[in-house]
LODRENDREN-957565 format. One record per atom (N, C-alpha, C): residue in one letter; chain; atom name; x, y, z. Coordinates in Angstrom, 3 decimals. Layout:
<marro resn="a" chain="A" name="CA" east="X" north="Y" up="Z"/>
...
END
This chain:
<marro resn="m" chain="A" name="N" east="-71.505" north="64.925" up="-35.896"/>
<marro resn="m" chain="A" name="CA" east="-71.831" north="64.104" up="-34.738"/>
<marro resn="m" chain="A" name="C" east="-70.615" north="64.025" up="-33.827"/>
<marro resn="i" chain="A" name="N" east="-70.877" north="64.002" up="-32.527"/>
<marro resn="i" chain="A" name="CA" east="-69.826" north="63.815" up="-31.530"/>
<marro resn="i" chain="A" name="C" east="-69.775" north="62.326" up="-31.203"/>
<marro resn="l" chain="A" name="N" east="-68.602" north="61.736" up="-31.330"/>
<marro resn="l" chain="A" name="CA" east="-68.389" north="60.327" up="-31.011"/>
<marro resn="l" chain="A" name="C" east="-67.557" north="60.248" up="-29.734"/>
<marro resn="i" chain="A" name="N" east="-68.070" north="59.538" up="-28.744"/>
<marro resn="i" chain="A" name="CA" east="-67.396" north="59.393" up="-27.459"/>
<marro resn="i" chain="A" name="C" east="-67.115" north="57.911" up="-27.250"/>
<marro resn="t" chain="A" name="N" east="-65.849" north="57.588" up="-26.964"/>
<marro resn="t" chain="A" name="CA" east="-65.455" north="56.210" up="-26.703"/>
<marro resn="t" chain="A" name="C" east="-64.816" north="56.142" up="-25.326"/>
<marro resn="v" chain="A" name="N" east="-65.350" north="55.257" up="-24.502"/>
<marro resn="v" chain="A" name="CA" east="-64.834" north="55.036" up="-23.153"/>
<marro resn="v" chain="A" name="C" east="-64.272" north="53.623" up="-23.118"/>
<marro resn="l" chain="A" name="N" east="-62.992" north="53.497" up="-22.755"/>
<marro resn="l" chain="A" name="CA" east="-62.384" north="52.176" up="-22.581"/>
<marro resn="l" chain="A" name="C" east="-62.207" north="51.922" up="-21.091"/>
<marro resn="e" chain="A" name="N" east="-62.648" north="50.736" up="-20.662"/>
<marro resn="e" chain="A" name="CA" east="-62.501" north="50.317" up="-19.273"/>
<marro resn="e" chain="A" name="C" east="-62.011" north="48.875" up="-19.259"/>
<marro resn="k" chain="A" name="N" east="-61.176" north="48.569" up="-18.289"/>
<marro resn="k" chain="A" name="CA" east="-60.695" north="47.199" up="-18.133"/>
<marro resn="k" chain="A" name="C" east="-61.001" north="46.764" up="-16.711"/>
<marro resn="n" chain="A" name="N" east="-61.765" north="45.690" up="-16.572"/>
<marro resn="n" chain="A" name="CA" east="-62.170" north="45.184" up="-15.262"/>
<marro resn="n" chain="A" name="C" east="-62.797" north="46.272" up="-14.399"/>
<marro resn="g" chain="A" name="N" east="-63.621" north="47.125" up="-15.023"/>
<marro resn="g" chain="A" name="CA" east="-64.322" north="48.171" up="-14.295"/>
<marro resn="g" chain="A" name="C" east="-63.500" north="49.395" up="-13.964"/>
<marro resn="s" chain="A" name="N" east="-62.249" north="49.432" up="-14.414"/>
<marro resn="s" chain="A" name="CA" east="-61.380" north="50.574" up="-14.134"/>
<marro resn="s" chain="A" name="C" east="-61.135" north="51.380" up="-15.411"/>
<marro resn="f" chain="A" name="N" east="-61.095" north="52.677" up="-15.278"/>
<marro resn="f" chain="A" name="CA" east="-60.913" north="53.590" up="-16.402"/>
<marro resn="f" chain="A" name="C" east="-59.582" north="53.346" up="-17.113"/>
<marro resn="v" chain="A" name="N" east="-59.625" north="53.304" up="-18.442"/>
<marro resn="v" chain="A" name="CA" east="-58.433" north="53.214" up="-19.286"/>
<marro resn="v" chain="A" name="C" east="-58.297" north="54.489" up="-20.116"/>
<marro resn="s" chain="A" name="N" east="-59.357" north="54.874" up="-20.844"/>
<marro resn="s" chain="A" name="CA" east="-59.275" north="56.082" up="-21.659"/>
<marro resn="s" chain="A" name="C" east="-60.658" north="56.612" up="-22.015"/>
<marro resn="l" chain="A" name="N" east="-60.662" north="57.887" up="-22.399"/>
<marro resn="l" chain="A" name="CA" east="-61.856" north="58.581" up="-22.870"/>
<marro resn="l" chain="A" name="C" east="-61.444" north="59.376" up="-24.101"/>
<marro resn="e" chain="A" name="N" east="-62.196" north="59.217" up="-25.185"/>
<marro resn="e" chain="A" name="CA" east="-61.938" north="59.991" up="-26.398"/>
<marro resn="e" chain="A" name="C" east="-63.250" north="60.612" up="-26.862"/>
<marro resn="i" chain="A" name="N" east="-63.197" north="61.910" up="-27.117"/>
<marro resn="i" chain="A" name="CA" east="-64.354" north="62.657" up="-27.614"/>
<marro resn="i" chain="A" name="C" east="-63.908" north="63.342" up="-28.891"/>
<marro resn="k" chain="A" name="N" east="-64.631" north="63.100" up="-29.993"/>
<marro resn="k" chain="A" name="CA" east="-64.227" north="63.744" up="-31.233"/>
<marro resn="k" chain="A" name="C" east="-65.430" north="64.159" up="-32.059"/>
<marro resn="g" chain="A" name="N" east="-65.255" north="65.261" up="-32.749"/>
<marro resn="g" chain="A" name="CA" east="-66.284" north="65.752" up="-33.640"/>
<marro resn="g" chain="A" name="C" east="-67.050" north="66.929" up="-33.072"/>
<marro resn="h" chain="A" name="N" east="-68.025" north="67.368" up="-33.845"/>
<marro resn="h" chain="A" name="CA" east="-68.893" north="68.484" up="-33.467"/>
<marro resn="h" chain="A" name="C" east="-70.335" north="68.035" up="-33.657"/>
<marro resn="a" chain="A" name="N" east="-71.213" north="68.505" up="-32.810"/>
<marro resn="a" chain="A" name="CA" east="-72.617" north="68.104" up="-32.879"/>
<marro resn="a" chain="A" name="C" east="-73.302" north="68.671" up="-34.116"/>
<marro resn="n" chain="A" name="N" east="-72.975" north="69.907" up="-34.472"/>
<marro resn="n" chain="A" name="CA" east="-73.632" north="70.588" up="-35.593"/>
<marro resn="n" chain="A" name="C" east="-75.153" north="70.633" up="-35.420"/>
<marro resn="s" chain="A" name="N" east="-75.590" north="70.838" up="-34.173"/>
<marro resn="s" chain="A" name="CA" east="-77.025" north="70.932" up="-33.910"/>
<marro resn="s" chain="A" name="C" east="-77.540" north="72.361" up="-34.056"/>
<marro resn="a" chain="A" name="N" east="-76.613" north="73.299" up="-34.221"/>
<marro resn="a" chain="A" name="CA" east="-76.953" north="74.717" up="-34.388"/>
<marro resn="a" chain="A" name="C" east="-75.726" north="75.413" up="-34.988"/>
<marro resn="p" chain="A" name="N" east="-75.864" north="76.659" up="-35.427"/>
<marro resn="p" chain="A" name="CA" east="-74.701" north="77.378" up="-35.956"/>
<marro resn="p" chain="A" name="C" east="-73.572" north="77.472" up="-34.928"/>
<marro resn="k" chain="A" name="N" east="-72.351" north="77.560" up="-35.428"/>
<marro resn="k" chain="A" name="CA" east="-71.180" north="77.687" up="-34.562"/>
<marro resn="k" chain="A" name="C" east="-71.383" north="78.851" up="-33.587"/>
<marro resn="g" chain="A" name="N" east="-71.098" north="78.600" up="-32.333"/>
<marro resn="g" chain="A" name="CA" east="-71.280" north="79.608" up="-31.302"/>
<marro resn="g" chain="A" name="C" east="-72.643" north="79.562" up="-30.636"/>
<marro resn="e" chain="A" name="N" east="-73.566" north="78.788" up="-31.212"/>
<marro resn="e" chain="A" name="CA" east="-74.917" north="78.660" up="-30.658"/>
<marro resn="e" chain="A" name="C" east="-75.279" north="77.205" up="-30.370"/>
<marro resn="d" chain="A" name="N" east="-74.333" north="76.304" up="-30.546"/>
<marro resn="d" chain="A" name="CA" east="-74.587" north="74.863" up="-30.432"/>
<marro resn="d" chain="A" name="C" east="-74.533" north="74.430" up="-28.968"/>
<marro resn="l" chain="A" name="N" east="-75.705" north="74.278" up="-28.369"/>
<marro resn="l" chain="A" name="CA" east="-75.782" north="73.927" up="-26.949"/>
<marro resn="l" chain="A" name="C" east="-75.348" north="72.491" up="-26.679"/>
<marro resn="v" chain="A" name="N" east="-75.495" north="71.598" up="-27.649"/>
<marro resn="v" chain="A" name="CA" east="-75.056" north="70.216" up="-27.462"/>
<marro resn="v" chain="A" name="C" east="-73.533" north="70.181" up="-27.371"/>
<marro resn="c" chain="A" name="N" east="-72.863" north="70.866" up="-28.288"/>
<marro resn="c" chain="A" name="CA" east="-71.396" north="70.951" up="-28.234"/>
<marro resn="c" chain="A" name="C" east="-70.946" north="71.612" up="-26.934"/>
<marro resn="s" chain="A" name="N" east="-71.634" north="72.649" up="-26.542"/>
<marro resn="s" chain="A" name="CA" east="-71.291" north="73.352" up="-25.298"/>
<marro resn="s" chain="A" name="C" east="-71.410" north="72.435" up="-24.094"/>
<marro resn="a" chain="A" name="N" east="-72.453" north="71.639" up="-24.058"/>
<marro resn="a" chain="A" name="CA" east="-72.654" north="70.721" up="-22.931"/>
<marro resn="a" chain="A" name="C" east="-71.524" north="69.705" up="-22.850"/>
<marro resn="v" chain="A" name="N" east="-71.198" north="69.084" up="-23.979"/>
<marro resn="v" chain="A" name="CA" east="-70.134" north="68.075" up="-23.994"/>
<marro resn="v" chain="A" name="C" east="-68.795" north="68.716" up="-23.624"/>
<marro resn="s" chain="A" name="N" east="-68.518" north="69.898" up="-24.171"/>
<marro resn="s" chain="A" name="CA" east="-67.261" north="70.594" up="-23.863"/>
<marro resn="s" chain="A" name="C" east="-67.167" north="70.951" up="-22.386"/>
<marro resn="a" chain="A" name="N" east="-68.257" north="71.449" up="-21.819"/>
<marro resn="a" chain="A" name="CA" east="-68.248" north="71.839" up="-20.404"/>
<marro resn="a" chain="A" name="C" east="-68.028" north="70.625" up="-19.505"/>
<marro resn="i" chain="A" name="N" east="-68.682" north="69.533" up="-19.821"/>
<marro resn="i" chain="A" name="CA" east="-68.502" north="68.312" up="-19.030"/>
<marro resn="i" chain="A" name="C" east="-67.060" north="67.837" up="-19.123"/>
<marro resn="a" chain="A" name="N" east="-66.520" north="67.789" up="-20.340"/>
<marro resn="a" chain="A" name="CA" east="-65.164" north="67.282" up="-20.543"/>
<marro resn="a" chain="A" name="C" east="-64.113" north="68.164" up="-19.873"/>
<marro resn="v" chain="A" name="N" east="-64.131" north="69.447" up="-20.158"/>
<marro resn="v" chain="A" name="CA" east="-63.096" north="70.340" up="-19.624"/>
<marro resn="v" chain="A" name="C" east="-63.244" north="70.504" up="-18.110"/>
<marro resn="g" chain="A" name="N" east="-64.474" north="70.702" up="-17.656"/>
<marro resn="g" chain="A" name="CA" east="-64.691" north="70.806" up="-16.216"/>
<marro resn="g" chain="A" name="C" east="-64.279" north="69.541" up="-15.493"/>
<marro resn="g" chain="A" name="N" east="-64.609" north="68.402" up="-16.078"/>
<marro resn="g" chain="A" name="CA" east="-64.229" north="67.122" up="-15.490"/>
<marro resn="g" chain="A" name="C" east="-62.733" north="66.916" up="-15.438"/>
<marro resn="l" chain="A" name="N" east="-62.044" north="67.243" up="-16.527"/>
<marro resn="l" chain="A" name="CA" east="-60.590" north="67.100" up="-16.542"/>
<marro resn="l" chain="A" name="C" east="-59.947" north="68.004" up="-15.487"/>
<marro resn="n" chain="A" name="N" east="-60.501" north="69.190" up="-15.318"/>
<marro resn="n" chain="A" name="CA" east="-59.967" north="70.112" up="-14.315"/>
<marro resn="n" chain="A" name="C" east="-60.177" north="69.608" up="-12.893"/>
<marro resn="s" chain="A" name="N" east="-61.110" north="68.683" up="-12.694"/>
<marro resn="s" chain="A" name="CA" east="-61.375" north="68.172" up="-11.348"/>
<marro resn="s" chain="A" name="C" east="-60.451" north="67.024" up="-10.946"/>
<marro resn="l" chain="A" name="N" east="-59.671" north="66.515" up="-11.888"/>
<marro resn="l" chain="A" name="CA" east="-58.801" north="65.383" up="-11.569"/>
<marro resn="l" chain="A" name="C" east="-57.674" north="65.818" up="-10.644"/>
<marro resn="q" chain="A" name="N" east="-57.341" north="64.948" up="-9.702"/>
<marro resn="q" chain="A" name="CA" east="-56.398" north="65.264" up="-8.639"/>
<marro resn="q" chain="A" name="C" east="-54.960" north="65.428" up="-9.144"/>
<marro resn="d" chain="A" name="N" east="-54.483" north="64.514" up="-9.957"/>
<marro resn="d" chain="A" name="CA" east="-53.085" north="64.535" up="-10.395"/>
<marro resn="d" chain="A" name="C" east="-52.999" north="64.277" up="-11.897"/>
<marro resn="p" chain="A" name="N" east="-53.480" north="65.231" up="-12.712"/>
<marro resn="p" chain="A" name="CA" east="-53.535" north="64.957" up="-14.150"/>
<marro resn="p" chain="A" name="C" east="-52.174" north="64.764" up="-14.810"/>
<marro resn="k" chain="A" name="N" east="-51.133" north="65.426" up="-14.316"/>
<marro resn="k" chain="A" name="CA" east="-49.840" north="65.332" up="-14.993"/>
<marro resn="k" chain="A" name="C" east="-49.114" north="64.025" up="-14.726"/>
<marro resn="g" chain="A" name="N" east="-49.298" north="63.428" up="-13.575"/>
<marro resn="g" chain="A" name="CA" east="-48.589" north="62.194" up="-13.259"/>
<marro resn="g" chain="A" name="C" east="-49.355" north="60.931" up="-13.584"/>
<marro resn="t" chain="A" name="N" east="-50.651" north="61.043" up="-13.732"/>
<marro resn="t" chain="A" name="CA" east="-51.489" north="59.860" up="-13.900"/>
<marro resn="t" chain="A" name="C" east="-52.068" north="59.725" up="-15.300"/>
<marro resn="y" chain="A" name="N" east="-52.175" north="60.844" up="-16.019"/>
<marro resn="y" chain="A" name="CA" east="-52.874" north="60.835" up="-17.317"/>
<marro resn="y" chain="A" name="C" east="-52.064" north="61.522" up="-18.406"/>
<marro resn="d" chain="A" name="N" east="-52.352" north="61.095" up="-19.631"/>
<marro resn="d" chain="A" name="CA" east="-51.907" north="61.824" up="-20.812"/>
<marro resn="d" chain="A" name="C" east="-53.177" north="62.447" up="-21.388"/>
<marro resn="a" chain="A" name="N" east="-53.214" north="63.772" up="-21.472"/>
<marro resn="a" chain="A" name="CA" east="-54.420" north="64.463" up="-21.926"/>
<marro resn="a" chain="A" name="C" east="-54.131" north="65.319" up="-23.147"/>
<marro resn="t" chain="A" name="N" east="-55.059" north="65.301" up="-24.089"/>
<marro resn="t" chain="A" name="CA" east="-55.017" north="66.155" up="-25.266"/>
<marro resn="t" chain="A" name="C" east="-56.374" north="66.847" up="-25.366"/>
<marro resn="v" chain="A" name="N" east="-56.344" north="68.172" up="-25.473"/>
<marro resn="v" chain="A" name="CA" east="-57.580" north="68.941" up="-25.628"/>
<marro resn="v" chain="A" name="C" east="-57.374" north="69.904" up="-26.789"/>
<marro resn="e" chain="A" name="N" east="-58.149" north="69.732" up="-27.840"/>
<marro resn="e" chain="A" name="CA" east="-58.093" north="70.585" up="-29.026"/>
<marro resn="e" chain="A" name="C" east="-59.523" north="70.867" up="-29.468"/>
<marro resn="s" chain="A" name="N" east="-59.679" north="71.732" up="-30.421"/>
<marro resn="s" chain="A" name="CA" east="-61.019" north="72.009" up="-30.947"/>
<marro resn="s" chain="A" name="C" east="-61.612" north="70.739" up="-31.536"/>
<marro resn="g" chain="A" name="N" east="-62.732" north="70.314" up="-31.005"/>
<marro resn="g" chain="A" name="CA" east="-63.402" north="69.126" up="-31.518"/>
<marro resn="g" chain="A" name="C" east="-62.759" north="67.818" up="-31.126"/>
<marro resn="y" chain="A" name="N" east="-61.827" north="67.851" up="-30.147"/>
<marro resn="y" chain="A" name="CA" east="-61.138" north="66.607" up="-29.777"/>
<marro resn="y" chain="A" name="C" east="-60.633" north="66.666" up="-28.347"/>
<marro resn="v" chain="A" name="N" east="-60.952" north="65.620" up="-27.593"/>
<marro resn="v" chain="A" name="CA" east="-60.424" north="65.447" up="-26.235"/>
<marro resn="v" chain="A" name="C" east="-60.039" north="63.986" up="-26.091"/>
<marro resn="k" chain="A" name="N" east="-58.848" north="63.738" up="-25.564"/>
<marro resn="k" chain="A" name="CA" east="-58.442" north="62.359" up="-25.267"/>
<marro resn="k" chain="A" name="C" east="-57.744" north="62.350" up="-23.924"/>
<marro resn="l" chain="A" name="N" east="-58.170" north="61.436" up="-23.077"/>
<marro resn="l" chain="A" name="CA" east="-57.575" north="61.250" up="-21.762"/>
<marro resn="l" chain="A" name="C" east="-57.223" north="59.781" up="-21.620"/>
<marro resn="v" chain="A" name="N" east="-55.945" north="59.493" up="-21.378"/>
<marro resn="v" chain="A" name="CA" east="-55.474" north="58.121" up="-21.241"/>
<marro resn="v" chain="A" name="C" east="-54.829" north="57.974" up="-19.863"/>
<marro resn="a" chain="A" name="N" east="-55.250" north="56.959" up="-19.127"/>
<marro resn="a" chain="A" name="CA" east="-54.642" north="56.697" up="-17.821"/>
<marro resn="a" chain="A" name="C" east="-53.279" north="56.046" up="-18.022"/>
<marro resn="l" chain="A" name="N" east="-52.254" north="56.642" up="-17.425"/>
<marro resn="l" chain="A" name="CA" east="-50.902" north="56.081" up="-17.481"/>
<marro resn="l" chain="A" name="C" east="-50.691" north="55.074" up="-16.361"/>
<marro resn="k" chain="A" name="N" east="-51.482" north="55.231" up="-15.307"/>
<marro resn="k" chain="A" name="CA" east="-51.498" north="54.278" up="-14.194"/>
<marro resn="k" chain="A" name="C" east="-52.905" north="54.286" up="-13.618"/>
<marro resn="r" chain="A" name="N" east="-53.165" north="53.385" up="-12.709"/>
<marro resn="r" chain="A" name="CA" east="-54.521" north="53.262" up="-12.146"/>
<marro resn="r" chain="A" name="C" east="-54.908" north="54.563" up="-11.434"/>
<marro resn="p" chain="A" name="N" east="-56.069" north="55.127" up="-11.796"/>
<marro resn="p" chain="A" name="CA" east="-56.522" north="56.350" up="-11.132"/>
<marro resn="p" chain="A" name="C" east="-56.799" north="56.117" up="-9.642"/>
<marro resn="s" chain="A" name="N" east="-56.617" north="57.170" up="-8.859"/>
<marro resn="s" chain="A" name="CA" east="-56.952" north="57.101" up="-7.436"/>
<marro resn="s" chain="A" name="C" east="-58.456" north="56.874" up="-7.296"/>
<marro resn="q" chain="A" name="N" east="-58.884" north="56.483" up="-6.112"/>
<marro resn="q" chain="A" name="CA" east="-60.315" north="56.267" up="-5.876"/>
<marro resn="q" chain="A" name="C" east="-61.081" north="57.562" up="-6.124"/>
<marro resn="r" chain="A" name="N" east="-60.525" north="58.688" up="-5.682"/>
<marro resn="r" chain="A" name="CA" east="-61.165" north="59.994" up="-5.888"/>
<marro resn="r" chain="A" name="C" east="-61.329" north="60.281" up="-7.374"/>
<marro resn="d" chain="A" name="N" east="-60.251" north="60.067" up="-8.147"/>
<marro resn="d" chain="A" name="CA" east="-60.317" north="60.309" up="-9.589"/>
<marro resn="d" chain="A" name="C" east="-61.250" north="59.329" up="-10.283"/>
<marro resn="q" chain="A" name="N" east="-61.299" north="58.081" up="-9.823"/>
<marro resn="q" chain="A" name="CA" east="-62.210" north="57.101" up="-10.423"/>
<marro resn="q" chain="A" name="C" east="-63.651" north="57.584" up="-10.279"/>
<marro resn="i" chain="A" name="N" east="-63.982" north="58.157" up="-9.125"/>
<marro resn="i" chain="A" name="CA" east="-65.330" north="58.697" up="-8.915"/>
<marro resn="i" chain="A" name="C" east="-65.572" north="59.884" up="-9.852"/>
<marro resn="a" chain="A" name="N" east="-64.573" north="60.766" up="-9.982"/>
<marro resn="a" chain="A" name="CA" east="-64.701" north="61.916" up="-10.889"/>
<marro resn="a" chain="A" name="C" east="-64.885" north="61.441" up="-12.329"/>
<marro resn="l" chain="A" name="N" east="-64.131" north="60.436" up="-12.745"/>
<marro resn="l" chain="A" name="CA" east="-64.234" north="59.903" up="-14.101"/>
<marro resn="l" chain="A" name="C" east="-65.597" north="59.265" up="-14.343"/>
<marro resn="e" chain="A" name="N" east="-66.095" north="58.520" up="-13.358"/>
<marro resn="e" chain="A" name="CA" east="-67.422" north="57.927" up="-13.487"/>
<marro resn="e" chain="A" name="C" east="-68.495" north="59.009" up="-13.605"/>
<marro resn="t" chain="A" name="N" east="-68.306" north="60.113" up="-12.894"/>
<marro resn="t" chain="A" name="CA" east="-69.252" north="61.227" up="-12.972"/>
<marro resn="t" chain="A" name="C" east="-69.212" north="61.860" up="-14.355"/>
<marro resn="i" chain="A" name="N" east="-68.021" north="62.090" up="-14.889"/>
<marro resn="i" chain="A" name="CA" east="-67.866" north="62.650" up="-16.238"/>
<marro resn="i" chain="A" name="C" east="-68.582" north="61.746" up="-17.252"/>
<marro resn="i" chain="A" name="N" east="-68.320" north="60.461" up="-17.168"/>
<marro resn="i" chain="A" name="CA" east="-68.893" north="59.512" up="-18.120"/>
<marro resn="i" chain="A" name="C" east="-70.413" north="59.461" up="-17.978"/>
<marro resn="s" chain="A" name="N" east="-70.907" north="59.466" up="-16.763"/>
<marro resn="s" chain="A" name="CA" east="-72.349" north="59.462" up="-16.522"/>
<marro resn="s" chain="A" name="C" east="-73.013" north="60.705" up="-17.121"/>
<marro resn="q" chain="A" name="N" east="-72.391" north="61.852" up="-16.952"/>
<marro resn="q" chain="A" name="CA" east="-72.935" north="63.083" up="-17.524"/>
<marro resn="q" chain="A" name="C" east="-72.927" north="63.026" up="-19.051"/>
<marro resn="l" chain="A" name="N" east="-71.848" north="62.514" up="-19.629"/>
<marro resn="l" chain="A" name="CA" east="-71.784" north="62.376" up="-21.085"/>
<marro resn="l" chain="A" name="C" east="-72.838" north="61.395" up="-21.585"/>
<marro resn="e" chain="A" name="N" east="-73.079" north="60.314" up="-20.836"/>
<marro resn="e" chain="A" name="CA" east="-74.127" north="59.364" up="-21.209"/>
<marro resn="e" chain="A" name="C" east="-75.500" north="60.037" up="-21.200"/>
<marro resn="s" chain="A" name="N" east="-75.732" north="60.915" up="-20.252"/>
<marro resn="s" chain="A" name="CA" east="-77.013" north="61.633" up="-20.188"/>
<marro resn="s" chain="A" name="C" east="-77.217" north="62.504" up="-21.420"/>
<marro resn="v" chain="A" name="N" east="-76.168" north="63.202" up="-21.837"/>
<marro resn="v" chain="A" name="CA" east="-76.268" north="64.035" up="-23.036"/>
<marro resn="v" chain="A" name="C" east="-76.487" north="63.139" up="-24.257"/>
<marro resn="a" chain="A" name="N" east="-75.735" north="62.046" up="-24.356"/>
<marro resn="a" chain="A" name="CA" east="-75.874" north="61.135" up="-25.501"/>
<marro resn="a" chain="A" name="C" east="-77.283" north="60.545" up="-25.565"/>
<marro resn="e" chain="A" name="N" east="-77.843" north="60.212" up="-24.419"/>
<marro resn="e" chain="A" name="CA" east="-79.191" north="59.635" up="-24.376"/>
<marro resn="e" chain="A" name="C" east="-80.238" north="60.645" up="-24.830"/>
<marro resn="s" chain="A" name="N" east="-80.083" north="61.899" up="-24.418"/>
<marro resn="s" chain="A" name="CA" east="-81.090" north="62.906" up="-24.758"/>
<marro resn="s" chain="A" name="C" east="-80.864" north="63.558" up="-26.121"/>
<marro resn="q" chain="A" name="N" east="-79.685" north="63.369" up="-26.695"/>
<marro resn="q" chain="A" name="CA" east="-79.339" north="64.005" up="-27.979"/>
<marro resn="q" chain="A" name="C" east="-78.800" north="62.962" up="-28.962"/>
<marro resn="k" chain="A" name="N" east="-79.544" north="61.887" up="-29.152"/>
<marro resn="k" chain="A" name="CA" east="-79.096" north="60.758" up="-29.974"/>
<marro resn="k" chain="A" name="C" east="-78.744" north="61.131" up="-31.405"/>
<marro resn="a" chain="A" name="N" east="-79.332" north="62.169" up="-31.925"/>
<marro resn="a" chain="A" name="CA" east="-79.041" north="62.581" up="-33.302"/>
<marro resn="a" chain="A" name="C" east="-77.677" north="63.267" up="-33.411"/>
<marro resn="y" chain="A" name="N" east="-77.106" north="63.682" up="-32.272"/>
<marro resn="y" chain="A" name="CA" east="-75.882" north="64.480" up="-32.300"/>
<marro resn="y" chain="A" name="C" east="-74.712" north="63.889" up="-31.524"/>
<marro resn="v" chain="A" name="N" east="-74.986" north="62.955" up="-30.617"/>
<marro resn="v" chain="A" name="CA" east="-73.935" north="62.398" up="-29.758"/>
<marro resn="v" chain="A" name="C" east="-74.103" north="60.884" up="-29.658"/>
<marro resn="k" chain="A" name="N" east="-72.988" north="60.150" up="-29.842"/>
<marro resn="k" chain="A" name="CA" east="-72.992" north="58.690" up="-29.685"/>
<marro resn="k" chain="A" name="C" east="-71.886" north="58.326" up="-28.709"/>
<marro resn="l" chain="A" name="N" east="-72.217" north="57.532" up="-27.699"/>
<marro resn="l" chain="A" name="CA" east="-71.231" north="57.095" up="-26.706"/>
<marro resn="l" chain="A" name="C" east="-71.161" north="55.591" up="-26.692"/>
<marro resn="e" chain="A" name="N" east="-69.943" north="55.067" up="-26.745"/>
<marro resn="e" chain="A" name="CA" east="-69.706" north="53.627" up="-26.684"/>
<marro resn="e" chain="A" name="C" east="-68.765" north="53.328" up="-25.529"/>
<marro resn="r" chain="A" name="N" east="-69.088" north="52.312" up="-24.746"/>
<marro resn="r" chain="A" name="CA" east="-68.206" north="51.803" up="-23.706"/>
<marro resn="r" chain="A" name="C" east="-67.626" north="50.502" up="-24.222"/>
<marro resn="k" chain="A" name="N" east="-66.302" north="50.357" up="-24.111"/>
<marro resn="k" chain="A" name="CA" east="-65.626" north="49.169" up="-24.630"/>
<marro resn="k" chain="A" name="C" east="-64.593" north="48.654" up="-23.630"/>
<marro resn="e" chain="A" name="N" east="-64.240" north="47.402" up="-23.805"/>
<marro resn="e" chain="A" name="CA" east="-63.102" north="46.803" up="-23.111"/>
<marro resn="e" chain="A" name="C" east="-61.978" north="46.684" up="-24.140"/>
<marro resn="p" chain="A" name="N" east="-60.750" north="47.028" up="-23.753"/>
<marro resn="p" chain="A" name="CA" east="-59.644" north="46.936" up="-24.739"/>
<marro resn="p" chain="A" name="C" east="-59.309" north="45.508" up="-25.105"/>
END
């Protein structure tokens, strides 16, 4: 199962953590894993200033993005889009993906 945790404080992004594998199909054929990976990596690539604003880790089966300072308005919109897309996958693939939104 893929576990996704989104931390927000007062409506502003704090962190995103994605861990695990969906295991909905054999390795290399898992469309659920592919969807989550594409959303995460594509979304991270869309951020305006990833090196100065975020600490990011991307490994097999693991993504973590932590805001080091308040994201720009543009990045906040990109982050909300990433999270919304991940929520859509989690909603349609409940057996393989779980997403939780939390306040720290």
